[in-house]
C-alpha positions in Angstrom: 125.1 55.5 100.4 126.1 58.9 98.1 121.0 62.3 100.1 118.3 65.0 100.0 120.8 67.7 99.6 118.8 70.4 97.9 115.3 71.2 96.9 115.4 71.1 93.2 112.9 70.7 90.5 113.0 67.2 89.3 111.3 65.3 86.5 108.2 63.6 87.6 106.5 61.7 84.8 105.0 58.2 84.2 107.3 55.3 84.0 108.4 54.4 80.5 109.4 50.8 81.5 107.2 48.3 79.7 105.2 45.9 81.8 104.5 42.4 80.7 101.0 41.0 80.6 102.4 37.5 81.1 102.4 35.8 84.4 105.4 34.7 86.4 104.2 31.4 87.5 101.3 32.0 89.9 102.4 35.7 90.3 101.4 38.6 88.2 104.3 40.2 86.3 103.4 43.5 88.0 102.1 43.5 91.5 101.3 46.6 93.6 101.9 46.1 97.3 100.9 48.4 100.1 103.1 48.4 103.2 102.1 45.9 105.9 100.3 47.5 108.8 100.9 45.8 112.1 98.0 45.0 114.4 96.8 47.6 116.8 98.1 45.5 119.7 101.7 45.8 118.5 104.0 47.4 121.0 104.5 51.2 120.6 107.6 52.8 121.9 107.7 56.6 122.0 104.7 56.7 119.7 106.5 54.6 117.0 105.9 50.9 116.3 109.1 48.8 116.5 111.3 48.9 113.4 108.8 50.9 111.4 110.8 53.1 109.1 110.4 56.9 109.4 108.8 56.8 106.0 106.3 54.0 105.3 106.7 52.6 101.8 103.1 53.0 100.6 103.4 51.5 97.1 105.8 48.9 95.7 106.1 47.1 92.4 107.6 43.6 91.9 108.2 41.2 89.1 108.2 43.7 86.3 110.6 41.7 84.1 108.8 39.5 81.6 109.5 35.8 82.3 111.1 35.2 78.9 113.9 37.5 79.9 115.1 35.1 82.6 116.7 33.0 79.8 119.1 35.9 79.1 120.6 35.8 82.5 120.8 32.0 82.4 122.7 32.3 79.2 125.1 34.9 80.7 126.4 32.6 83.4 129.5 31.6 81.4 130.2 35.3 80.7 129.8 36.2 84.3 132.2 33.5 85.4 134.9 34.8 83.0 134.2 38.6 83.2 132.6 39.3 86.6 134.3 37.0 89.1 137.9 38.2 88.2 137.0 41.5 89.9 136.9 39.7 93.3 140.2 39.6 95.2 141.5 36.5 96.9 140.9 36.6 100.6 144.6 35.9 101.4 145.6 39.0 99.3 142.9 41.3 100.7 143.4 43.9 103.3 141.7 43.5 106.7 140.5 46.1 109.2 143.2 45.3 111.7 145.8 46.3 109.2 144.9 50.0 109.9 144.1 49.9 113.6 146.2 49.9 116.8 147.5 46.4 117.6 145.8 45.2 120.8 148.5 42.6 121.5 151.3 45.3 121.3 152.8 46.9 124.3 152.4 50.2 122.6 148.6 49.7 122.1 147.6 52.5 124.5 150.1 54.9 122.9 148.7 54.0 119.5 145.2 54.7 120.7 146.3 58.0 122.2 147.9 59.0 119.0 144.7 58.2 117.1 142.7 60.3 119.5 145.1 63.2 119.1 144.7 63.1 115.3 140.9 63.0 115.7 140.9 66.2 117.7 141.7 68.1 114.5 138.6 66.8 112.8 135.4 68.9 113.0 132.1 67.6 114.2 130.8 68.2 110.7 133.4 65.8 109.3 132.4 63.2 111.9 128.7 63.5 110.9 129.6 62.5 107.4 132.0 59.8 108.4 129.4 58.3 110.8 126.8 58.4 108.1 129.1 56.6 105.7 129.9 54.0 108.3 126.2 53.4 109.2 125.4 52.9 105.5 128.2 50.3 105.2 127.0 48.5 108.3 123.5 47.9 106.8 125.1 45.4 104.5 122.6 42.6 105.3 119.9 44.7 103.6 121.9 45.1 100.4 122.6 41.4 100.0 118.9 40.8 100.6 118.1 43.4 97.9 120.3 41.7 95.3 118.8 38.4 96.2 115.4 39.7 95.2 116.5 40.0 91.6 115.0 37.4 89.3 117.4 35.2 87.4 120.5 36.1 89.5 119.5 35.5 93.1 121.2 32.9 95.3 118.4 30.3 95.4 119.9 28.1 98.1 122.1 30.3 100.2 125.2 28.5 98.8 124.4 28.3 95.1 127.4 27.7 92.8 126.1 29.9 90.0 128.5 32.8 89.1 125.8 35.3 90.0 125.4 33.8 93.5 129.1 33.5 94.0 129.6 37.1 93.1 126.9 38.3 95.5 128.3 36.5 98.5 131.9 37.4 97.8 130.9 41.1 97.1 129.1 41.1 100.4 132.2 39.6 102.2 134.5 42.3 100.7 132.0 45.1 101.6 131.7 43.8 105.2 135.3 45.0 106.0 134.3 48.6 105.3 131.8 49.0 108.1 134.0 47.0 110.5 137.0 49.2 109.9 135.1 52.5 110.2 133.2 51.3 113.2 136.3 50.5 115.1 138.0 53.7 114.2 135.1 55.8 115.3 134.9 53.8 118.6 138.6 54.4 119.4 138.3 58.1 118.5 136.3 58.9 121.6 134.5 61.7 119.7 131.2 60.1 119.1 128.2 58.5 120.9 128.6 54.9 119.9 125.3 53.8 121.5 123.3 56.3 119.4 125.2 55.1 116.3 124.5 51.5 117.1 120.8 52.2 117.6 120.8 53.9 114.2 122.4 50.9 112.6 119.8 48.6 114.2 116.9 50.8 113.1 118.3 51.0 109.5 118.7 47.3 109.1 115.3 46.7 110.5 113.8 49.3 108.2 115.3 47.9 105.0 115.4 49.9 101.8 113.2 50.6 98.8 115.4 51.0 95.7 112.4 50.5 93.4 114.2 47.8 91.4 111.0 45.6 91.2 112.9 42.3 91.5 114.2 43.2 88.0 117.9 42.5 87.3 118.0 45.1 84.6 116.9 47.8 87.1 118.9 46.2 89.9 122.3 46.3 88.2 121.7 49.9 86.9 121.0 50.8 90.6 124.2 49.1 91.9 126.3 50.7 89.1 125.1 54.2 90.1 125.3 53.5 93.8 128.8 52.0 93.8 130.1 55.0 91.9 128.4 57.4 94.4 130.0 55.5 97.3 133.4 55.7 95.6 133.1 59.5 95.3 131.9 59.9 98.9 134.7 57.8 100.5 137.3 59.4 98.2 136.3 62.9 99.2 136.2 62.0 102.9 139.8 60.7 102.3 140.8 64.0 100.8 139.3 66.0 103.7 141.0 63.8 106.3 144.4 64.3 104.6 143.8 68.0 104.4 143.0 68.1 108.1 146.1 66.1 109.1 144.8 62.6 109.7 146.8 60.6 107.1 145.8 57.3 108.6 142.1 58.0 108.2 142.8 59.3 104.7 144.4 56.0 104.0 141.4 54.1 105.4 138.8 56.0 103.4 141.0 55.9 100.3 141.3 52.1 100.5 137.6 51.7 100.9 137.0 54.0 97.9 139.3 51.8 95.8 137.2 48.8 96.7 134.0 50.7 95.7 135.7 51.7 92.4 136.5 48.0 91.6 132.9 47.0 92.4 131.5 49.8 90.3 133.6 48.7 87.3 132.2 45.1 87.7 128.5 46.3 87.9 128.9 48.7 84.9 130.3 45.8 82.9 127.1 43.8 83.6 124.9 46.6 82.3 127.3 47.1 79.4 126.7 43.5 78.4 122.9 43.9 78.7 123.1 47.0 76.4 125.0 44.8 73.9 122.5 41.9 73.8 119.2 43.7 74.7 119.6 47.5 74.2 116.0 48.4 74.0 115.0 46.8 77.4 118.1 48.1 79.0 117.8 51.7 77.9 114.1 51.8 78.9 115.0 50.4 82.3 117.8 53.0 82.7 115.3 55.8 82.0 112.8 54.2 84.4 115.3 54.2 87.2 116.3 57.8 86.6 112.7 58.9 86.5 112.1 57.3 89.9 115.5 58.7 91.1 118.3 56.7 92.6 117.7 56.6 96.3 120.9 55.8 98.3 120.8 52.7 100.5 120.4 54.5 103.8 117.4 56.6 102.8 115.4 55.1 105.7 118.0 56.1 108.3 116.6 56.8 111.8 118.1 57.2 115.2 115.0 57.1 117.4 114.7 60.9 117.4 115.1 62.5 114.0 112.5 61.4 111.3 114.6 63.3 108.7 118.0 62.1 109.7 119.1 61.0 106.2 118.2 64.4 104.7 120.1 66.1 107.5 123.1 63.9 107.1 123.0 64.4 103.3 122.8 68.2 103.8 126.1 68.2 105.8 127.7 66.0 103.1 126.5 68.5 100.4 127.9 71.4 102.3 131.3 69.8 102.9 131.5 68.8 99.3 131.7 65.1 100.1 128.7 64.1 97.9 126.6 66.7 96.1 123.8 67.2 93.7 126.5 68.0 91.1 128.0 64.5 91.7 124.6 63.0 91.0 124.5 64.7 87.6 128.1 63.8 86.9 127.5 60.1 87.7 124.5 60.0 85.3 126.5 61.7 82.6 129.4 59.2 83.1 127.1 56.2 82.8 125.4 57.6 79.7 128.8 58.0 78.2 130.1 54.7 79.5 127.2 52.7 78.1 127.3 54.7 74.8 123.6 55.5 75.2 123.7 58.3 72.6 124.7 56.0 69.8 122.3 53.1 70.4 120.5 51.9 67.2 117.6 49.6 66.4 115.5 50.9 69.3 111.7 50.8 69.6 109.6 54.0 70.0 109.9 53.7 73.8 113.6 53.1 73.5 114.1 56.2 71.4 112.2 58.3 74.0 114.3 56.8 76.8 117.5 57.5 74.9 116.6 61.1 74.3 115.5 61.6 77.9 118.7 60.2 79.3 121.0 62.2 77.0 119.4 65.5 78.0 118.8 64.7 81.7 122.3 65.6 83.2 122.2 69.2 81.8 118.6 69.6 83.0 119.4 68.4 86.5 122.4 70.8 86.7 120.2 73.7 85.5 117.5 73.0 88.0 120.0 72.4 90.8 121.7 75.8 90.2 118.3 77.5 90.4 117.6 75.7 93.7 121.0 76.7 95.0 120.3 80.3 94.3 116.9 80.2 96.1 118.3 78.3 99.1 121.8 79.9 99.3 121.0 81.9 102.4 118.7 79.3 104.0 119.8 78.7 107.6 120.3 75.3 109.0 120.0 74.3 112.7 120.5 70.5 112.8 121.7 68.7 115.9 122.9 65.1 115.6 122.6 62.5 118.3 125.7 60.8 117.1 127.9 63.6 118.5 128.1 63.8 122.3 125.6 66.4 123.6 128.2 68.7 125.1 130.0 68.7 121.7 127.0 69.1 119.5 127.3 71.7 116.8 124.6 72.9 114.5 124.8 73.1 110.8 124.1 76.7 109.6 124.2 78.5 106.4 127.8 79.6 107.1 128.9 76.2 105.8 127.7 77.2 102.4 130.4 79.8 102.2 133.9 78.4 101.4 135.5 81.6 102.6 135.7 83.4 106.0 133.2 86.2 106.6 133.7 89.4 108.5 130.3 90.4 109.8 129.5 93.9 110.9 126.3 94.1 112.8 125.0 97.6 113.1 122.0 98.2 115.3 120.2 101.5 115.0 117.6 102.6 117.4 116.1 105.9 116.2 113.1 107.6 117.5 111.3 110.3 115.7 111.2 113.7 117.5 109.1 113.6 120.6 107.4 116.6 122.0 107.3 116.6 125.7 106.7 119.7 127.7 107.2 121.7 124.5 110.7 120.2 124.1 111.8 118.4 121.0 113.9 115.3 121.8 115.7 113.1 119.2 117.6 110.0 120.3 120.1 107.9 118.3 121.8 104.8 119.7 124.3 103.0 117.5 126.1 99.8 118.5 128.7 98.0 116.3 129.7 94.4 116.7 132.5 92.8 114.7 132.4 89.0 114.4 134.7 86.7 112.5 132.8 83.7 111.4 135.0 81.1 109.8 135.3 77.3 109.8 138.9 77.8 108.8 140.1 79.3 112.1 143.8 78.8 111.4 143.8 80.9 108.2 144.9 84.6 108.4 142.1 87.0 107.5 142.8 89.3 104.6 140.3 91.3 102.7 140.1 90.5 99.0 139.4 94.1 97.9 139.8 96.9 100.4 138.2 99.3 98.0 135.1 97.2 97.4 131.9 98.7 98.6 130.2 96.3 101.0 126.6 95.5 100.5 124.2 96.0 103.3 121.1 93.9 103.7 118.1 95.0 105.8 117.4 92.2 108.2 114.3 93.3 110.1 112.0 96.2 110.8 114.0 97.4 113.8 116.8 98.6 111.5 119.4 95.8 112.0 121.8 95.7 109.1 124.1 92.8 108.2 127.1 93.7 106.1 129.2 90.9 104.6 132.8 91.6 103.5 134.1 88.6 101.5 137.7 87.6 102.3 140.3 85.7 100.4 139.3 82.1 100.3 141.7 79.6 101.8 143.0 76.8 99.6 140.1 74.5 98.8 140.1 70.9 99.8 140.6 68.7 96.8 137.7 66.5 95.6 138.0 63.1 94.2 139.0 63.2 90.5 139.5 66.9 90.3 142.7 68.0 88.7 144.4 71.3 89.2 142.1 72.9 86.6 139.1 71.7 88.6 137.5 70.1 85.7 136.0 67.4 87.9 137.0 64.4 85.7 137.1 61.3 87.9 140.4 59.4 87.9 140.7 55.6 88.1 141.6 54.8 91.6 144.0 52.2 90.4 145.7 54.5 87.9 148.9 54.8 89.7 149.0 51.1 90.8 147.8 49.6 94.0 144.4 50.0 95.7 144.2 53.6 96.6 142.7 56.9 95.5 144.9 59.5 93.9 146.3 61.9 96.5 145.8 59.4 99.3 148.6 57.3 100.8 148.6 53.8 99.3 148.1 50.7 101.3 151.3 49.0 102.4 152.0 45.6 101.0 151.0 42.5 102.9 153.7 41.4 105.3 154.8 44.9 106.1 152.2 45.6 108.8 149.7 47.1 106.3 147.1 45.9 103.9 147.6 44.0 100.8 148.4 46.3 97.9 148.5 44.2 94.8 146.0 44.8 92.1 144.1 41.5 92.7 141.5 40.2 90.2 141.9 41.4 86.7 143.7 44.8 87.2 144.4 45.3 83.6 140.8 44.8 82.7 139.8 47.5 85.2 142.3 50.0 83.7 141.1 49.2 80.2 137.5 49.8 81.2 138.3 53.2 82.7 140.2 54.2 79.6 137.3 53.3 77.5 135.0 55.2 79.7 137.1 58.3 79.5 137.3 58.3 75.7 135.6 61.3 74.1 134.9 62.9 77.5 135.1 66.5 76.2 133.2 65.7 73.1 130.5 64.0 75.0 130.1 67.1 77.2 129.9 69.4 74.2 127.3 67.1 72.6 125.4 66.9 75.9 125.2 70.7 75.9 123.9 70.7 72.3 121.3 68.2 73.3 120.2 70.3 76.2 120.0 73.4 73.9 117.7 71.4 71.6 115.6 70.2 74.5 112.8 72.7 74.1 111.0 74.3 77.0 111.5 73.2 80.6 107.8 72.6 81.0 108.1 69.7 78.6 110.1 67.7 81.1 109.3 69.1 84.5 106.1 68.0 86.1 106.4 69.5 89.6 109.1 70.4 92.1 110.0 67.9 94.8 112.9 67.0 97.0 115.9 65.3 95.3 115.7 62.6 98.0 118.4 60.0 98.7 121.3 60.7 96.3 124.2 60.0 98.6 125.9 57.1 100.4 
């Protein structure tokens, strides 16, 4: 779904992906397309043409894969049947949205709804913004199936094709469809959100589509889905952790169950790319580098609600500040995939392949370095972002306070001092001092204790009138756990199936089928999933050390940084 969360310097350089000079039938293997401009007579509503995305896609590329590569995907159909389809769960053993919602046929339905609403009262508007954004992203599923069906060699040619690629796409879509349904119903019952505005946003988003820059190329397409599914797993897992921390165990279970689905899908997509690295490493590594140079834009990057042209960036900013999906996660995902696909140890590459390999291995450290600099520049930048999804009388604004994980005791001292005035030979000096104490904390239930009573507070001059702002930092409350972080906070992501069943660690598991809950068996090829994750985790510390060494050998930053631009669309 994983957002323009920070302004950071990002690599902007020409694509390294090779373009074929061959023709794909009557089509050029590389075709530039400008966005279609509707006739001037088209209806305009509020100054905007119907369904026109907030950002017009000015330039698109399609059919970048050489035609001879189609045979590779044809030859992999048997492999896909044996290794991809087992990651799908049988419908009869799958959870359904009603397993987690009040039972409308029950006499206690109204009491169940009342209980749900009481739990939701403990959730902040900020949390709801992130949950709504996640749900809207899930609801635009028709766009994502359409995107996969643009990929040469794996698309569903008939709408009911029996090829393993087509079967996977349809069944994957069917599994994903439950996610938006469940979150939509839960938000509707909560009574906390403006469902009409949310529904408008969904319609706008589906009508706008998406521009993942995959160029009808399955190499690029499966790299994109591998990255995106892991980002979505992280996002839903962290919303689960926040819900549990805030006391809504049912919502935590819902988000954790969705996260487990995303984890299973991520494992399937990463296996496809792993196979491509095995049989065609040069094309695959060059494609991987190409996607990272273009940046992985999350599916809902064209989100619009009829009011806010920068809605996705604003939603992403809230997710960043709550720790649901961050720029750090973006770098972590890249590093995980580089390690998972053993990019550093690839051999037999062409010149372009070696350049792509070197670029990818050094990129995570560079992204982190640039992101840290941007954080320093923007740490105190204020935010004032209303969201139409939250009822007007409940609308909160997102401010820089969210960037501080601890309460702040603010002392505002206003000094009005005039220089001596001489009136009627009398010298007059006036001094007016007013002191205001404000406790500003999003953790209102935590006691306030100073961390160091002897610490000398730092005063910062705010304006020419002599208004001073003094911040005394207080003891931070217990931090909300993030997906995959252990007690040491090393950020290593855990397999969501590690403890058995379909749930994220720290989130209540789904009850077994027949007990009033969702199916909890592993489904598919559970052992295969665990094995994949163990393989992915091998050499984690060593890879990190080697990555740091690579970064140290990377030369000057000017070698890789073209210009600063927004890191747009890196969240769910």
